[in-house]
CHARMM-style PDB file with segment names, atoms N, HN, CA, C and O in Angstrom:
ATOM      1  N   MET     1       6.543 -14.827   3.741  1.00  0.00      PROA
ATOM      2  CA  MET     1       5.369 -13.987   3.899  1.00  0.00      PROA
ATOM      3  C   MET     1       4.259 -14.520   2.990  1.00  0.00      PROA
ATOM      4  O   MET     1       4.490 -14.794   1.812  1.00  0.00      PROA
ATOM      5  N   ASN     2       3.078 -14.662   3.537  1.00  0.00      PROA
ATOM      6  HN  ASN     2       2.891 -14.439   4.494  1.00  0.00      PROA
ATOM      7  CA  ASN     2       1.924 -15.069   2.742  1.00  0.00      PROA
ATOM      8  C   ASN     2       1.499 -13.935   1.821  1.00  0.00      PROA
ATOM      9  O   ASN     2       1.487 -12.778   2.240  1.00  0.00      PROA
ATOM     10  N   PRO     3       1.150 -14.243   0.575  1.00  0.00      PROA
ATOM     11  CA  PRO     3       0.735 -13.196  -0.358  1.00  0.00      PROA
ATOM     12  C   PRO     3      -0.729 -12.788  -0.163  1.00  0.00      PROA
ATOM     13  O   PRO     3      -1.529 -12.850  -1.097  1.00  0.00      PROA
ATOM     14  N   THR     4      -1.067 -12.376   1.049  1.00  0.00      PROA
ATOM     15  HN  THR     4      -0.418 -12.326   1.808  1.00  0.00      PROA
ATOM     16  CA  THR     4      -2.422 -11.897   1.306  1.00  0.00      PROA
ATOM     17  C   THR     4      -2.552 -10.467   0.811  1.00  0.00      PROA
ATOM     18  O   THR     4      -1.547  -9.784   0.616  1.00  0.00      PROA
ATOM     19  N   ALA     5      -3.757 -10.019   0.609  1.00  0.00      PROA
ATOM     20  HN  ALA     5      -4.574 -10.574   0.767  1.00  0.00      PROA
ATOM     21  CA  ALA     5      -3.978  -8.636   0.163  1.00  0.00      PROA
ATOM     22  C   ALA     5      -3.400  -7.650   1.169  1.00  0.00      PROA
ATOM     23  O   ALA     5      -2.867  -6.610   0.784  1.00  0.00      PROA
ATOM     24  N   GLU     6      -3.502  -7.969   2.452  1.00  0.00      PROA
ATOM     25  HN  GLU     6      -3.935  -8.815   2.766  1.00  0.00      PROA
ATOM     26  CA  GLU     6      -2.963  -7.074   3.494  1.00  0.00      PROA
ATOM     27  C   GLU     6      -1.442  -6.970   3.395  1.00  0.00      PROA
ATOM     28  O   GLU     6      -0.879  -5.879   3.491  1.00  0.00      PROA
ATOM     29  N   ASN     7      -0.791  -8.098   3.204  1.00  0.00      PROA
ATOM     30  HN  ASN     7      -1.248  -8.984   3.126  1.00  0.00      PROA
ATOM     31  CA  ASN     7       0.670  -8.084   3.079  1.00  0.00      PROA
ATOM     32  C   ASN     7       1.121  -7.404   1.797  1.00  0.00      PROA
ATOM     33  O   ASN     7       2.120  -6.685   1.792  1.00  0.00      PROA
ATOM     34  N   ILE     8       0.400  -7.622   0.725  1.00  0.00      PROA
ATOM     35  HN  ILE     8      -0.412  -8.206   0.729  1.00  0.00      PROA
ATOM     36  CA  ILE     8       0.740  -6.972  -0.545  1.00  0.00      PROA
ATOM     37  C   ILE     8       0.561  -5.459  -0.424  1.00  0.00      PROA
ATOM     38  O   ILE     8       1.406  -4.700  -0.899  1.00  0.00      PROA
ATOM     39  N   ALA     9      -0.520  -5.013   0.199  1.00  0.00      PROA
ATOM     40  HN  ALA     9      -1.207  -5.629   0.585  1.00  0.00      PROA
ATOM     41  CA  ALA     9      -0.753  -3.580   0.385  1.00  0.00      PROA
ATOM     42  C   ALA     9       0.375  -2.953   1.194  1.00  0.00      PROA
ATOM     43  O   ALA     9       0.866  -1.878   0.849  1.00  0.00      PROA
ATOM     44  N   ARG    10       0.786  -3.619   2.268  1.00  0.00      PROA
ATOM     45  HN  ARG    10       0.388  -4.492   2.548  1.00  0.00      PROA
ATOM     46  CA  ARG    10       1.871  -3.092   3.110  1.00  0.00      PROA
ATOM     47  C   ARG    10       3.188  -3.031   2.344  1.00  0.00      PROA
ATOM     48  O   ARG    10       3.906  -2.034   2.415  1.00  0.00      PROA
ATOM     49  N   LEU    11       3.503  -4.094   1.616  1.00  0.00      PROA
ATOM     50  HN  LEU    11       2.920  -4.904   1.558  1.00  0.00      PROA
ATOM     51  CA  LEU    11       4.741  -4.136   0.847  1.00  0.00      PROA
ATOM     52  C   LEU    11       4.767  -3.043  -0.230  1.00  0.00      PROA
ATOM     53  O   LEU    11       5.772  -2.349  -0.385  1.00  0.00      PROA
ATOM     54  N   VAL    12       3.677  -2.892  -0.962  1.00  0.00      PROA
ATOM     55  HN  VAL    12       2.861  -3.456  -0.836  1.00  0.00      PROA
ATOM     56  CA  VAL    12       3.601  -1.850  -1.995  1.00  0.00      PROA
ATOM     57  C   VAL    12       3.742  -0.476  -1.351  1.00  0.00      PROA
ATOM     58  O   VAL    12       4.462   0.382  -1.864  1.00  0.00      PROA
ATOM     59  N   PHE    13       3.057  -0.264  -0.229  1.00  0.00      PROA
ATOM     60  HN  PHE    13       2.473  -0.960   0.188  1.00  0.00      PROA
ATOM     61  CA  PHE    13       3.141   1.022   0.465  1.00  0.00      PROA
ATOM     62  C   PHE    13       4.587   1.338   0.848  1.00  0.00      PROA
ATOM     63  O   PHE    13       5.086   2.427   0.564  1.00  0.00      PROA
ATOM     64  N   GLU    14       5.248   0.393   1.486  1.00  0.00      PROA
ATOM     65  HN  GLU    14       4.843  -0.492   1.717  1.00  0.00      PROA
ATOM     66  CA  GLU    14       6.619   0.626   1.946  1.00  0.00      PROA
ATOM     67  C   GLU    14       7.578   0.891   0.794  1.00  0.00      PROA
ATOM     68  O   GLU    14       8.385   1.819   0.852  1.00  0.00      PROA
ATOM     69  N   ARG    15       7.491   0.084  -0.239  1.00  0.00      PROA
ATOM     70  HN  ARG    15       6.836  -0.670  -0.285  1.00  0.00      PROA
ATOM     71  CA  ARG    15       8.418   0.241  -1.372  1.00  0.00      PROA
ATOM     72  C   ARG    15       8.140   1.517  -2.165  1.00  0.00      PROA
ATOM     73  O   ARG    15       9.069   2.197  -2.601  1.00  0.00      PROA
ATOM     74  N   LEU    16       6.866   1.837  -2.349  1.00  0.00      PROA
ATOM     75  HN  LEU    16       6.111   1.285  -1.995  1.00  0.00      PROA
ATOM     76  CA  LEU    16       6.516   3.044  -3.091  1.00  0.00      PROA
ATOM     77  C   LEU    16       6.899   4.294  -2.302  1.00  0.00      PROA
ATOM     78  O   LEU    16       7.393   5.265  -2.875  1.00  0.00      PROA
ATOM     79  N   ALA    17       6.675   4.272  -1.004  1.00  0.00      PROA
ATOM     80  HN  ALA    17       6.274   3.483  -0.538  1.00  0.00      PROA
ATOM     81  CA  ALA    17       7.046   5.409  -0.163  1.00  0.00      PROA
ATOM     82  C   ALA    17       8.542   5.699  -0.259  1.00  0.00      PROA
ATOM     83  O   ALA    17       8.949   6.860  -0.311  1.00  0.00      PROA
ATOM     84  N   GLU    18       9.356   4.653  -0.283  1.00  0.00      PROA
ATOM     85  HN  GLU    18       9.026   3.710  -0.241  1.00  0.00      PROA
ATOM     86  CA  GLU    18      10.808   4.834  -0.415  1.00  0.00      PROA
ATOM     87  C   GLU    18      11.171   5.569  -1.698  1.00  0.00      PROA
ATOM     88  O   GLU    18      12.131   6.339  -1.727  1.00  0.00      PROA
ATOM     89  N   ARG    19      10.410   5.336  -2.749  1.00  0.00      PROA
ATOM     90  HN  ARG    19       9.630   4.711  -2.726  1.00  0.00      PROA
ATOM     91  CA  ARG    19      10.741   5.914  -4.053  1.00  0.00      PROA
ATOM     92  C   ARG    19      10.173   7.315  -4.282  1.00  0.00      PROA
ATOM     93  O   ARG    19      10.800   8.122  -4.969  1.00  0.00      PROA
ATOM     94  N   VAL    20       9.014   7.618  -3.728  1.00  0.00      PROA
ATOM     95  HN  VAL    20       8.505   6.962  -3.170  1.00  0.00      PROA
ATOM     96  CA  VAL    20       8.367   8.884  -4.084  1.00  0.00      PROA
ATOM     97  C   VAL    20       8.470   9.966  -3.025  1.00  0.00      PROA
ATOM     98  O   VAL    20       8.366  11.150  -3.346  1.00  0.00      PROA
ATOM     99  N   GLU    21       8.670   9.588  -1.770  1.00  0.00      PROA
ATOM    100  HN  GLU    21       8.754   8.627  -1.509  1.00  0.00      PROA
ATOM    101  CA  GLU    21       8.699  10.614  -0.726  1.00  0.00      PROA
ATOM    102  C   GLU    21      10.017  11.372  -0.772  1.00  0.00      PROA
ATOM    103  O   GLU    21      11.094  10.776  -0.760  1.00  0.00      PROA
ATOM    104  N   ASP    22       9.915  12.709  -0.826  1.00  0.00      PROA
ATOM    105  HN  ASP    22       9.040  13.193  -0.837  1.00  0.00      PROA
ATOM    106  CA  ASP    22      11.118  13.535  -0.932  1.00  0.00      PROA
ATOM    107  C   ASP    22      10.990  14.870  -0.196  1.00  0.00      PROA
ATOM    108  O   ASP    22      11.745  15.798  -0.487  1.00  0.00      PROA
ATOM    109  N   GLY    23      10.071  14.988   0.731  1.00  0.00      PROA
ATOM    110  HN  GLY    23       9.457  14.234   0.967  1.00  0.00      PROA
ATOM    111  CA  GLY    23       9.873  16.263   1.425  1.00  0.00      PROA
ATOM    112  C   GLY    23       8.730  17.062   0.842  1.00  0.00      PROA
ATOM    113  O   GLY    23       8.072  17.821   1.554  1.00  0.00      PROA
ATOM    114  N   ARG    24       8.485  16.897  -0.454  1.00  0.00      PROA
ATOM    115  HN  ARG    24       9.019  16.280  -1.032  1.00  0.00      PROA
ATOM    116  CA  ARG    24       7.361  17.575  -1.096  1.00  0.00      PROA
ATOM    117  C   ARG    24       6.208  16.622  -1.336  1.00  0.00      PROA
ATOM    118  O   ARG    24       5.050  17.037  -1.402  1.00  0.00      PROA
ATOM    119  N   VAL    25       6.530  15.338  -1.466  1.00  0.00      PROA
ATOM    120  HN  VAL    25       7.470  15.002  -1.413  1.00  0.00      PROA
ATOM    121  CA  VAL    25       5.536  14.303  -1.754  1.00  0.00      PROA
ATOM    122  C   VAL    25       5.531  13.314  -0.597  1.00  0.00      PROA
ATOM    123  O   VAL    25       6.581  12.895  -0.110  1.00  0.00      PROA
ATOM    124  N   ARG    26       4.324  12.949  -0.170  1.00  0.00      PROA
ATOM    125  HN  ARG    26       3.471  13.289  -0.566  1.00  0.00      PROA
ATOM    126  CA  ARG    26       4.185  11.970   0.907  1.00  0.00      PROA
ATOM    127  C   ARG    26       3.069  10.993   0.552  1.00  0.00      PROA
ATOM    128  O   ARG    26       1.942  11.400   0.269  1.00  0.00      PROA
ATOM    129  N   LEU    27       3.386   9.726   0.570  1.00  0.00      PROA
ATOM    130  HN  LEU    27       4.302   9.395   0.800  1.00  0.00      PROA
ATOM    131  CA  LEU    27       2.397   8.696   0.286  1.00  0.00      PROA
ATOM    132  C   LEU    27       1.512   8.534   1.515  1.00  0.00      PROA
ATOM    133  O   LEU    27       2.010   8.392   2.632  1.00  0.00      PROA
ATOM    134  N   GLU    28       0.217   8.554   1.308  1.00  0.00      PROA
ATOM    135  HN  GLU    28      -0.187   8.669   0.400  1.00  0.00      PROA
ATOM    136  CA  GLU    28      -0.727   8.467   2.415  1.00  0.00      PROA
ATOM    137  C   GLU    28      -1.462   7.139   2.482  1.00  0.00      PROA
ATOM    138  O   GLU    28      -1.785   6.665   3.571  1.00  0.00      PROA
ATOM    139  N   ARG    29      -1.734   6.525   1.317  1.00  0.00      PROA
ATOM    140  HN  ARG    29      -1.471   6.910   0.432  1.00  0.00      PROA
ATOM    141  CA  ARG    29      -2.616   5.361   1.333  1.00  0.00      PROA
ATOM    142  C   ARG    29      -2.409   4.496   0.097  1.00  0.00      PROA
ATOM    143  O   ARG    29      -2.193   5.004  -1.003  1.00  0.00      PROA
ATOM    144  N   VAL    30      -2.478   3.184   0.294  1.00  0.00      PROA
ATOM    145  HN  VAL    30      -2.654   2.772   1.188  1.00  0.00      PROA
ATOM    146  CA  VAL    30      -2.480   2.216  -0.793  1.00  0.00      PROA
ATOM    147  C   VAL    30      -3.657   1.280  -0.552  1.00  0.00      PROA
ATOM    148  O   VAL    30      -3.863   0.799   0.563  1.00  0.00      PROA
ATOM    149  N   GLU    31      -4.424   1.026  -1.603  1.00  0.00      PROA
ATOM    150  HN  GLU    31      -4.257   1.416  -2.508  1.00  0.00      PROA
ATOM    151  CA  GLU    31      -5.540   0.080  -1.533  1.00  0.00      PROA
ATOM    152  C   GLU    31      -5.293  -1.040  -2.528  1.00  0.00      PROA
ATOM    153  O   GLU    31      -4.937  -0.793  -3.680  1.00  0.00      PROA
ATOM    154  N   VAL    32      -5.483  -2.266  -2.077  1.00  0.00      PROA
ATOM    155  HN  VAL    32      -5.772  -2.467  -1.141  1.00  0.00      PROA
ATOM    156  CA  VAL    32      -5.388  -3.439  -2.949  1.00  0.00      PROA
ATOM    157  C   VAL    32      -6.757  -4.102  -2.936  1.00  0.00      PROA
ATOM    158  O   VAL    32      -7.243  -4.539  -1.893  1.00  0.00      PROA
ATOM    159  N   TRP    33      -7.366  -4.168  -4.108  1.00  0.00      PROA
ATOM    160  HN  TRP    33      -6.971  -3.813  -4.956  1.00  0.00      PROA
ATOM    161  CA  TRP    33      -8.709  -4.743  -4.225  1.00  0.00      PROA
ATOM    162  C   TRP    33      -8.606  -6.208  -4.599  1.00  0.00      PROA
ATOM    163  O   TRP    33      -7.920  -6.576  -5.552  1.00  0.00      PROA
ATOM    164  N   GLU    34      -9.305  -7.049  -3.826  1.00  0.00      PROA
ATOM    165  HN  GLU    34      -9.863  -6.750  -3.051  1.00  0.00      PROA
ATOM    166  CA  GLU    34      -9.365  -8.490  -4.116  1.00  0.00      PROA
ATOM    167  C   GLU    34     -10.561  -8.816  -5.002  1.00  0.00      PROA
ATOM    168  O   GLU    34     -10.471  -9.642  -5.910  1.00  0.00      PROA
ATOM    169  N   THR    35     -11.661  -8.168  -4.727  1.00  0.00      PROA
ATOM    170  HN  THR    35     -11.734  -7.497  -3.989  1.00  0.00      PROA
ATOM    171  CA  THR    35     -12.904  -8.332  -5.483  1.00  0.00      PROA
ATOM    172  C   THR    35     -13.545  -6.954  -5.563  1.00  0.00      PROA
ATOM    173  O   THR    35     -13.045  -6.018  -4.938  1.00  0.00      PROA
ATOM    174  N   PRO    36     -14.633  -6.796  -6.308  1.00  0.00      PROA
ATOM    175  CA  PRO    36     -15.294  -5.485  -6.359  1.00  0.00      PROA
ATOM    176  C   PRO    36     -15.786  -4.987  -4.990  1.00  0.00      PROA
ATOM    177  O   PRO    36     -16.090  -3.804  -4.835  1.00  0.00      PROA
ATOM    178  N   ARG    37     -15.865  -5.881  -4.007  1.00  0.00      PROA
ATOM    179  HN  ARG    37     -15.618  -6.842  -4.133  1.00  0.00      PROA
ATOM    180  CA  ARG    37     -16.371  -5.474  -2.689  1.00  0.00      PROA
ATOM    181  C   ARG    37     -15.409  -5.738  -1.540  1.00  0.00      PROA
ATOM    182  O   ARG    37     -15.763  -5.522  -0.381  1.00  0.00      PROA
ATOM    183  N   SER    38     -14.214  -6.196  -1.838  1.00  0.00      PROA
ATOM    184  HN  SER    38     -13.927  -6.372  -2.780  1.00  0.00      PROA
ATOM    185  CA  SER    38     -13.257  -6.574  -0.790  1.00  0.00      PROA
ATOM    186  C   SER    38     -11.893  -5.960  -1.085  1.00  0.00      PROA
ATOM    187  O   SER    38     -11.362  -6.093  -2.187  1.00  0.00      PROA
ATOM    188  N   ARG    39     -11.336  -5.281  -0.076  1.00  0.00      PROA
ATOM    189  HN  ARG    39     -11.768  -5.173   0.820  1.00  0.00      PROA
ATOM    190  CA  ARG    39     -10.049  -4.623  -0.278  1.00  0.00      PROA
ATOM    191  C   ARG    39      -9.224  -4.653   1.003  1.00  0.00      PROA
ATOM    192  O   ARG    39      -9.739  -4.899   2.093  1.00  0.00      PROA
ATOM    193  N   ALA    40      -7.940  -4.397   0.838  1.00  0.00      PROA
ATOM    194  HN  ALA    40      -7.522  -4.197  -0.048  1.00  0.00      PROA
ATOM    195  CA  ALA    40      -7.026  -4.227   1.965  1.00  0.00      PROA
ATOM    196  C   ALA    40      -6.417  -2.843   1.817  1.00  0.00      PROA
ATOM    197  O   ALA    40      -6.082  -2.418   0.711  1.00  0.00      PROA
ATOM    198  N   VAL    41      -6.275  -2.149   2.926  1.00  0.00      PROA
ATOM    199  HN  VAL    41      -6.547  -2.495   3.824  1.00  0.00      PROA
ATOM    200  CA  VAL    41      -5.769  -0.780   2.916  1.00  0.00      PROA
ATOM    201  C   VAL    41      -4.562  -0.666   3.832  1.00  0.00      PROA
ATOM    202  O   VAL    41      -4.554  -1.208   4.937  1.00  0.00      PROA
ATOM    203  N   CYS    42      -3.552   0.038   3.366  1.00  0.00      PROA
ATOM    204  HN  CYS    42      -3.559   0.478   2.468  1.00  0.00      PROA
ATOM    205  CA  CYS    42      -2.410   0.384   4.206  1.00  0.00      PROA
ATOM    206  C   CYS    42      -2.283   1.898   4.144  1.00  0.00      PROA
ATOM    207  O   CYS    42      -2.156   2.470   3.061  1.00  0.00      PROA
ATOM    208  N   GLU    43      -2.317   2.545   5.297  1.00  0.00      PROA
ATOM    209  HN  GLU    43      -2.420   2.081   6.177  1.00  0.00      PROA
ATOM    210  CA  GLU    43      -2.204   4.010   5.320  1.00  0.00      PROA
ATOM    211  C   GLU    43      -1.423   4.465   6.527  1.00  0.00      PROA
ATOM    212  O   GLU    43      -1.224   3.720   7.487  1.00  0.00      PROA
ATOM    213  N   ARG    44      -0.987   5.703   6.457  1.00  0.00      PROA
ATOM    214  HN  ARG    44      -1.149   6.308   5.677  1.00  0.00      PROA
ATOM    215  CA  ARG    44      -0.253   6.290   7.592  1.00  0.00      PROA
ATOM    216  C   ARG    44      -1.113   6.423   8.776  1.00  0.00      PROA
ATOM    217  OT1 ARG    44      -0.661   6.897   9.818  1.00  0.00      PROA
TER     218      ARG     44
END
């Protein structure tokens, strides 16, 4: 897998969701910023 911001955002989202979601908590969005004006977003 290429370490692009999009791939990193997706990987962080998936791994974090596995750890924090428990019926009361739900991960909705992860943003990875490359520069002050450029970002990748992974959301439900």
